[in-house]
C-alpha positions as CSV (number, residue, x, y, z in Angstrom):
1,M,-0.9,13.6,4.0
2,N,-1.5,17.2,2.9
3,Y,-2.9,18.4,6.2
4,R,-2.8,22.0,7.0
5,L,-3.1,23.5,10.5
6,F,-4.2,27.0,10.9
7,N,-2.9,28.3,14.3
8,R,-5.0,31.2,15.4
9,R,-4.3,31.3,19.1
10,M,-6.3,34.0,20.7
11,P,-6.0,34.2,24.5
12,L,-8.4,35.7,27.0
13,L,-9.4,38.7,24.8
14,L,-10.4,36.3,21.9
15,G,-12.8,38.4,19.9
16,L,-15.0,39.1,23.0
17,F,-17.8,41.3,21.8
18,F,-19.7,41.8,25.0
19,L,-20.1,40.5,28.5
20,I,-23.4,40.7,30.4
21,A,-23.2,40.4,34.1
22,V,-26.1,40.1,36.6
23,T,-25.5,39.5,40.3
24,N,-28.0,37.5,42.4
25,S,-28.0,35.8,45.8
26,S,-26.3,32.6,44.5
27,A,-23.7,33.3,41.9
28,Q,-22.8,35.7,39.1
29,I,-24.6,35.1,35.8
30,W,-22.9,36.0,32.6
31,S,-23.0,35.5,28.8
32,K,-20.0,35.5,26.5
33,I,-20.0,35.7,22.8
34,I,-16.7,35.0,21.1
35,D,-16.0,35.7,17.4
36,L,-13.9,33.0,15.7
37,G,-13.6,34.8,12.4
38,G,-16.5,33.2,10.5
39,N,-19.8,31.4,11.0
40,A,-19.1,29.2,14.0
41,T,-21.2,26.3,15.1
42,P,-20.2,24.8,18.4
43,T,-21.2,21.1,18.8
44,C,-19.7,19.6,22.0
45,I,-18.4,20.6,25.4
46,R,-16.5,18.3,27.9
47,K,-15.4,19.0,31.4
48,L,-11.7,18.2,32.1
49,A,-9.9,16.9,35.1
50,D,-8.6,20.4,36.1
51,G,-12.1,21.8,36.2
52,G,-11.7,23.5,32.7
53,F,-13.5,22.6,29.5
54,I,-12.8,21.7,25.9
55,V,-15.2,22.8,23.2
56,C,-15.3,21.8,19.5
57,G,-17.2,22.8,16.5
58,Y,-16.8,23.9,12.9
59,L,-16.4,27.2,11.0
60,S,-18.1,27.9,7.7
61,S,-16.8,30.5,5.2
62,D,-19.4,32.7,3.6
63,F,-17.1,33.1,0.6
64,N,-16.6,29.6,-0.6
65,K,-18.8,27.5,1.8
66,A,-15.7,25.6,3.0
67,K,-15.8,24.2,6.6
68,E,-13.0,23.7,9.0
69,G,-13.0,22.2,12.5
70,W,-11.9,24.1,15.6
71,L,-11.1,23.5,19.3
72,A,-11.3,26.0,22.2
73,R,-9.7,25.3,25.6
74,L,-11.4,27.1,28.5
75,D,-10.3,27.4,32.2
76,K,-12.6,26.6,35.1
77,N,-14.1,30.1,34.9
78,G,-15.1,29.7,31.3
79,D,-12.3,32.0,30.0
80,T,-10.5,31.1,26.8
81,L,-7.0,29.8,27.0
82,W,-6.4,29.0,23.4
83,T,-8.2,28.1,20.1
84,Q,-6.9,26.1,17.2
85,F,-8.3,25.6,13.7
86,Y,-8.0,22.5,11.5
87,L,-8.6,22.4,7.7
88,P,-8.7,19.0,6.0
89,E,-7.5,18.1,2.6
90,T,-10.9,18.7,0.9
91,N,-11.4,22.1,2.7
92,N,-14.7,20.8,4.0
93,G,-14.7,19.3,7.4
94,T,-16.7,19.4,10.7
95,F,-16.0,18.5,14.2
96,N,-19.0,16.8,16.0
97,S,-17.3,15.7,19.2
98,V,-14.0,15.9,21.2
99,V,-12.6,14.0,24.2
100,A,-9.5,14.4,26.4
101,L,-7.1,11.4,26.4
102,P,-5.9,10.0,29.8
103,N,-2.2,10.5,28.7
104,G,-2.7,14.1,27.5
105,G,-4.0,15.7,24.4
106,F,-7.4,15.5,22.7
107,V,-9.1,13.7,19.8
108,A,-11.9,15.2,17.8
109,C,-14.1,13.5,15.3
110,G,-16.5,14.5,12.6
111,D,-17.1,14.5,8.8
112,N,-14.9,15.3,5.9
113,N,-16.7,15.2,2.6
114,G,-18.4,11.9,3.4
115,K,-15.5,10.4,5.3
116,A,-15.2,10.0,9.1
117,W,-12.5,12.4,10.2
118,F,-10.3,12.1,13.3
119,V,-7.7,14.6,14.5
120,K,-5.4,14.0,17.5
121,T,-3.8,17.0,19.2
122,K,-1.3,17.8,21.9
123,S,-2.5,19.5,25.1
124,N,-2.0,22.9,23.5
125,G,-4.0,22.0,20.5
126,D,-1.1,21.4,18.1
127,S,-1.9,18.6,15.6
128,V,-0.4,15.1,16.0
129,W,-2.2,13.2,13.2
130,S,-5.4,13.1,11.2
131,R,-7.2,10.1,9.7
132,Y,-10.0,9.5,7.3
133,Y,-12.2,6.4,7.1
134,G,-15.4,5.6,5.2
135,S,-17.5,3.5,2.9
136,A,-18.1,4.1,-0.8
137,Y,-20.9,6.5,-0.2
138,Q,-21.0,8.4,3.1
139,T,-19.6,8.0,6.6
140,Y,-19.5,10.4,9.5
141,A,-18.3,10.1,13.1
142,N,-20.7,11.6,15.6
143,D,-19.1,10.8,19.0
144,L,-16.1,9.1,20.5
145,F,-14.6,7.9,23.8
146,G,-11.0,7.8,24.9
147,N,-9.9,4.7,26.9
148,R,-7.2,4.6,29.5
149,D,-4.9,2.4,27.3
150,G,-4.8,5.2,24.7
151,T,-7.3,3.6,22.2
152,I,-10.3,5.5,20.9
153,V,-13.8,4.1,20.3
154,A,-16.1,6.0,18.0
155,T,-19.6,5.7,16.6
156,G,-21.5,7.3,13.8
157,G,-23.4,6.5,10.6
158,T,-22.4,5.0,7.3
159,V,-24.5,4.5,4.1
160,L,-23.7,1.1,2.5
161,Q,-26.1,1.7,-0.4
162,I,-28.1,4.5,-1.9
163,V,-31.4,4.1,-0.2
164,Y,-33.4,7.0,1.2
165,D,-34.8,5.5,4.3
166,A,-33.6,4.1,7.6
167,N,-32.7,0.8,6.1
168,G,-29.9,2.4,4.1
169,M,-28.2,3.8,7.3
170,T,-25.9,1.7,9.4
171,S,-24.5,2.4,12.8
172,F,-20.8,1.7,13.3
173,L,-18.5,1.1,16.2
174,M,-14.9,1.9,15.3
175,K,-11.8,1.3,17.4
176,L,-8.5,3.2,16.7
177,S,-5.1,2.9,18.2
178,G,-3.4,5.8,19.9
179,D,-1.7,6.4,16.6
180,G,-5.0,6.5,14.6
181,D,-4.6,3.0,13.1
182,L,-7.9,1.2,12.5
183,L,-8.2,-1.8,14.9
184,S,-11.8,-2.9,14.3
185,F,-14.9,-1.7,12.5
186,K,-18.4,-3.2,13.2
187,T,-21.8,-2.2,11.9
188,Q,-25.4,-2.6,13.0
189,R,-28.0,-2.2,10.3
190,G,-31.0,0.2,10.5
191,N,-30.0,3.1,12.7
192,E,-27.3,5.7,13.3
193,G,-25.0,5.9,16.3
194,M,-25.3,9.4,17.7
195,R,-23.5,9.3,21.1
196,I,-21.3,6.8,22.9
197,D,-20.3,6.5,26.5
198,R,-18.6,3.9,28.7
199,L,-20.5,2.2,31.6
200,S,-19.0,1.4,35.0
201,S,-19.0,-2.3,33.9
202,G,-16.5,-1.5,31.1
203,N,-19.1,-2.0,28.4
204,Y,-20.0,0.8,26.0
205,V,-23.5,2.2,25.4
206,I,-24.4,3.7,22.1
207,G,-27.4,6.0,21.7
208,S,-28.9,5.4,18.3
209,L,-31.6,7.0,16.1
210,S,-33.6,5.6,13.3
211,S,-35.8,8.0,11.4
212,Q,-37.5,8.6,8.1
213,R,-38.8,11.7,6.5
214,G,-41.9,12.0,4.3
215,M,-42.6,14.6,1.7
216,M,-41.3,18.1,2.2
217,G,-39.1,16.9,5.1
218,F,-41.9,15.9,7.5
219,H,-41.0,13.1,9.8
220,Y,-43.2,10.1,9.7
221,S,-41.3,7.6,11.8
222,S,-38.7,7.8,14.5
223,A,-37.1,5.5,17.1
224,L,-34.7,6.3,19.9
225,G,-32.7,3.3,21.1
226,A,-29.5,2.1,22.8
227,T,-27.1,-0.7,22.1
228,V,-24.7,-2.1,24.8
229,V,-21.5,-3.7,23.5
230,D,-18.5,-5.2,25.3
231,D,-14.9,-4.1,24.8
232,K,-14.6,-6.4,21.8
233,G,-17.6,-4.7,20.0
234,R,-19.9,-7.7,20.6
235,V,-23.5,-6.7,21.1
236,K,-24.9,-7.5,24.5
237,F,-28.4,-6.2,23.7
238,S,-30.1,-3.6,21.6
239,H,-33.3,-1.9,22.6
240,S,-35.7,0.6,21.0
241,Y,-37.2,2.8,23.8
242,R,-39.4,5.0,21.7
243,S,-40.7,4.0,18.3
244,E,-43.6,5.7,16.7
245,S,-45.1,6.9,13.4
246,F,-46.7,10.2,12.7
247,M,-47.4,12.6,9.8
248,T,-47.4,16.3,10.8
249,E,-45.9,19.5,9.6
250,K,-44.8,20.3,13.1
251,A,-42.0,17.7,13.0
252,S,-40.3,19.4,10.1
253,K,-39.0,22.1,12.6
254,L,-37.2,19.5,14.8
255,E,-33.6,18.6,14.4
256,V,-33.3,14.9,14.5
257,R,-30.9,14.0,17.3
258,T,-30.5,11.8,20.3
259,G,-27.9,11.1,22.9
260,V,-26.9,8.8,25.7
261,L,-25.3,9.3,29.1
262,A,-23.7,6.6,31.2
263,C,-24.6,7.0,34.9
264,N,-22.7,5.8,38.0
265,D,-25.0,2.9,38.9
266,L,-24.8,0.5,35.9
267,S,-27.5,2.5,34.2
268,Y,-27.7,4.9,31.3
269,I,-30.0,7.6,30.0
270,V,-31.2,8.0,26.4
271,F,-32.6,11.4,25.5
272,G,-34.1,13.3,22.6
273,F,-37.7,14.0,21.7
274,A,-40.9,12.0,21.4
275,Y,-44.4,12.4,20.0
276,D,-47.0,13.0,22.6
277,S,-50.5,12.6,21.2
278,I,-52.2,12.9,24.6
279,R,-51.3,16.5,25.6
280,T,-53.0,19.0,23.3
281,G,-50.6,21.7,22.1
282,K,-47.5,19.8,23.1
283,A,-47.3,17.2,20.4
284,F,-43.5,16.9,20.5
285,R,-41.8,16.9,23.9
286,G,-38.4,16.3,25.3
287,Y,-37.9,12.7,26.3
288,M,-35.6,10.9,28.7
289,V,-35.5,7.2,29.6
290,K,-33.2,5.6,32.2
291,A,-32.4,1.9,31.9
292,R,-30.1,-0.6,33.6
293,E,-27.6,-2.6,31.5
294,D,-27.3,-5.6,33.8
295,V,-31.0,-6.6,33.5
296,D,-32.0,-4.7,30.3
297,S,-34.9,-3.0,32.1
298,I,-36.3,0.5,32.1
299,C,-36.0,2.3,35.5
300,W,-38.2,5.3,34.4
301,S,-39.2,7.4,31.3
302,R,-40.3,11.0,31.4
303,M,-41.5,13.7,29.0
304,Y,-40.6,17.4,29.5
305,G,-41.4,20.6,27.6
306,M,-42.9,24.1,27.7
307,G,-43.7,24.7,24.1
308,E,-45.4,23.2,21.0
309,L,-42.1,21.5,20.0
310,T,-39.4,20.6,22.5
311,Q,-36.3,18.4,22.2
312,I,-33.5,17.7,24.7
313,N,-30.0,18.1,23.3
314,D,-27.7,17.2,26.2
315,V,-27.9,15.8,29.7
316,T,-25.3,15.8,32.6
317,E,-25.4,13.9,35.8
318,I,-25.2,16.0,39.1
319,A,-25.1,15.0,42.7
320,D,-28.9,15.1,43.3
321,G,-30.2,14.2,39.8
322,Y,-29.8,15.4,36.2
323,A,-29.6,18.7,34.4
324,Y,-30.5,19.0,30.8
325,V,-30.7,21.6,27.9
326,G,-32.8,21.7,24.8
327,T,-34.8,23.8,22.4
328,T,-38.5,24.8,22.1
329,Y,-40.1,26.0,18.9
330,S,-43.3,28.1,18.7
331,L,-45.8,27.6,15.9
332,I,-44.2,30.5,14.0
333,G,-40.8,28.9,14.3
334,Q,-39.3,31.0,17.0
335,K,-36.5,29.2,18.9
336,R,-35.9,29.5,22.6
337,M,-33.5,27.8,24.9
338,Y,-35.1,25.3,27.3
339,F,-33.4,23.7,30.3
340,G,-34.4,22.0,33.5
341,K,-33.3,19.8,36.4
342,T,-34.7,16.5,37.7
343,D,-34.2,14.4,40.8
344,T,-32.6,10.9,40.5
345,A,-36.0,9.4,39.6
346,G,-36.5,11.8,36.7
347,N,-39.1,13.9,38.5
348,M,-39.1,17.6,37.5
349,K,-37.5,20.0,40.0
350,W,-37.7,23.0,37.8
351,E,-37.7,23.9,34.1
352,Q,-36.9,27.2,32.5
353,L,-37.1,29.0,29.1
354,G,-34.4,31.3,28.0
355,S,-34.9,35.0,27.0
356,P,-37.4,35.4,24.1
357,L,-34.9,37.9,22.5
358,D,-32.3,35.1,22.3
359,S,-32.8,32.7,19.4
360,S,-29.7,30.6,20.1
361,V,-29.9,26.9,20.7
362,A,-28.4,25.2,23.8
363,T,-26.4,22.2,22.6
364,G,-24.4,21.3,25.7
365,I,-24.4,21.6,29.5
366,R,-21.8,20.8,32.1
367,Q,-21.5,21.6,35.8
368,M,-18.7,23.8,37.0
369,D,-16.7,23.4,40.1
370,D,-18.8,26.1,41.9
371,H,-21.9,24.0,41.1
372,C,-23.1,26.5,38.5
373,F,-23.9,25.4,35.0
374,L,-22.0,26.2,31.9
375,I,-24.2,26.0,28.8
376,L,-22.9,25.9,25.2
377,C,-25.0,27.6,22.6
378,S,-25.2,27.6,18.8
379,G,-27.2,29.5,16.3
380,T,-25.5,32.9,16.7
381,G,-22.7,32.3,14.2
382,K,-20.2,32.7,17.1
383,L,-19.1,30.7,20.1
384,K,-21.5,31.5,22.9
385,L,-21.2,30.4,26.5
386,M,-23.6,31.1,29.3
387,K,-23.2,30.6,33.0
388,Y,-26.3,30.1,35.2
389,D,-26.4,29.5,39.0
390,S,-27.6,26.2,40.5
391,A,-30.9,27.8,41.5
392,C,-31.7,28.5,37.9
393,N,-31.8,32.3,38.0
394,V,-31.5,32.3,34.3
395,Y,-33.8,35.0,32.7
396,Q,-31.4,37.8,31.9
397,R,-33.6,40.9,31.7
398,E,-32.2,43.8,29.7
399,N,-34.1,46.0,32.1
400,R,-34.7,45.0,35.7
401,S,-36.9,48.1,36.5
402,D,-40.5,47.9,37.5
403,S,-41.6,48.1,33.8
404,T,-40.3,48.0,30.3
405,K,-42.2,49.8,27.5
406,S,-42.7,48.4,24.0
407,E,-43.4,50.3,20.8
408,L,-45.8,47.6,19.7
409,L,-47.7,46.7,22.9
410,T,-48.9,48.8,25.9
411,I,-49.8,47.3,29.3
412,N,-52.7,49.5,30.4
413,E,-54.0,48.4,33.7
414,I,-53.7,45.5,36.2
415,K,-56.7,44.6,38.4
416,Y,-56.7,42.2,41.3
417,D,-59.8,40.2,42.4
418,A,-59.0,38.7,45.8
419,A,-62.3,36.9,46.0
420,K,-61.7,34.6,43.1
421,P,-58.6,35.1,43.2
422,L,-57.5,36.4,39.8
423,T,-55.2,39.0,38.3
424,T,-56.3,40.6,35.0
425,I,-53.7,42.3,32.9
426,F,-55.2,44.7,30.3
427,Y,-53.1,45.5,27.3
428,T,-53.3,47.1,23.9
429,S,-51.7,45.5,20.8
430,L,-50.7,48.1,18.2
431,S,-50.2,45.6,15.5
432,S,-51.4,42.1,14.6
433,Q,-48.6,39.9,15.9
434,Q,-47.7,36.5,17.5
435,L,-47.6,37.0,21.3
436,L,-46.1,34.9,24.1
437,F,-46.7,35.5,27.8
438,D,-44.5,34.6,30.7
439,L,-44.8,35.3,34.4
440,F,-41.4,35.2,36.1
441,D,-40.8,35.2,39.8
442,I,-38.3,37.5,41.5
443,A,-35.5,34.9,40.9
444,G,-36.2,34.6,37.2
445,R,-38.0,31.3,37.3
446,T,-41.0,30.7,35.0
447,A,-44.2,30.5,36.9
448,I,-46.6,30.6,33.9
449,H,-45.9,30.3,30.2
450,R,-48.6,30.8,27.5
451,D,-48.6,31.0,23.7
452,L,-51.3,33.6,23.1
453,G,-51.2,33.0,19.3
454,V,-51.7,35.9,16.9
455,V,-53.5,38.8,18.5
456,A,-55.3,41.4,16.5
457,V,-54.9,45.2,16.8
458,G,-56.9,46.5,19.8
459,K,-57.4,45.9,23.5
460,H,-57.1,42.5,25.2
461,A,-56.9,40.9,28.6
462,C,-54.7,38.2,30.1
463,I,-56.1,36.5,33.2
464,V,-53.8,34.9,35.8
465,D,-55.1,32.4,38.3
466,N,-53.4,33.5,41.6
467,S,-54.2,30.1,43.2
468,E,-51.4,28.7,41.1
469,L,-48.9,31.1,42.6
470,S,-47.2,31.9,45.9
471,S,-47.3,35.3,47.5
472,G,-44.5,37.5,46.1
473,V,-43.4,39.8,43.3
474,Y,-43.6,38.7,39.7
475,Y,-42.8,40.2,36.3
476,A,-45.6,39.9,33.7
477,T,-43.8,39.7,30.4
478,F,-45.2,39.9,26.9
479,H,-42.8,38.7,24.2
480,L,-43.1,40.0,20.7
481,K,-40.9,38.9,17.8
482,N,-38.2,41.6,18.4
483,D,-39.5,43.3,21.5
484,V,-40.6,42.8,25.0
485,A,-43.0,44.5,27.4
486,I,-42.6,44.0,31.2
487,K,-44.7,45.1,34.2
488,K,-44.0,44.2,37.8
489,I,-47.0,42.8,39.8
490,A,-47.5,41.7,43.4
491,V,-49.5,38.6,44.4
492,I,-50.8,38.3,47.9
493,R,-52.3,35.1,49.1
494,E,-54.3,35.0,52.3
């Protein structure tokens, strides 16, 4: 096989463009952007037994649009130990997922010009073998799991016929030997396998997605589901947890994805997004459902979100519940990171938006040994890692002074009305612009989030109901497209 490996090991100083550090009462918060030499899209992060991490993704060339897969090995502090690049025969391949094998090394999977692509490496990233599998039309591997006996189980989607709807897509379950030989290949019609995990019973659970698009890419139907199979690939049961139809331009902004997480109590969580017709202004919200495999029953289902459009991209189990990351989109298409934490019953403990000046998308989250969270981000063209403390002190202000001035908006005056109690923030907009408003507490948590829409040139007022707040110091923050205006305010509750 004409397989070429590009070894570009770059240790700790791997193209590190900048490091932002903010110290708070819990832990240090930092953000790292690492240049991999092209347009990098990170897709998956896994925690390893030594506390470190393995990250995968793909690199696009601006010159000839070719794509190659890459792996990055991180230590427990998030520092880069090595990176390796892998170029397939067709010069056009992506890595969608990676796992560590119990006997050492890694296996990555993805797509290579319509074929499912698998690469096995040593612990230092050196290639051992690569394999391609697929149907006559298109096949791609989305996720995989490494078993203790060295075998590999993968899921993805394959098109068995040229049909442009969900009926033309088939989910597959593929089992490979440790040498990459195909041991079994089973399909399930009508959906696409997005994520796979292994339950404590030894069965596998596959998070699946069935979707259709109408004219101009608008979604008009979608279903999140899960299929539980035994170690022979035989289906135990398959269930659709969210199935709906809708016709709206809003859905065209969402990236169709779903995932699944095996929990420690014979249960699993399916996550993605769902259409919520009840809550005005939040038509698409992040969605999580927890179900048990032994009785095929739903434990709970919840919706989350802080914007017009919200989707959950990854979930990780922690000692007292679950942490998740996702994306929100404003009506003008602005992306912001969104993440939160729930208890074991799925009840919200906190939720948080990322900086309005940061348009990257959070695609993965894992808990570090110090109980902080390491978040994997895409959308910047580089490998981006962000560390947040367990108390979610996440809003990284470029200026932590009492106020930050903007060239497009001026905060004129703040008036307090203790009788009502209300705080009115008077401001002047110097141009017609889309405006978002956030009120952050001293720890950086979001107390209030509002989309003010397009404001005209002139004077305006933003009213805050103090009865919704605790006494303390807050930062009133107006977000413009490429600017921010901040003013510190104090709330005193009697």
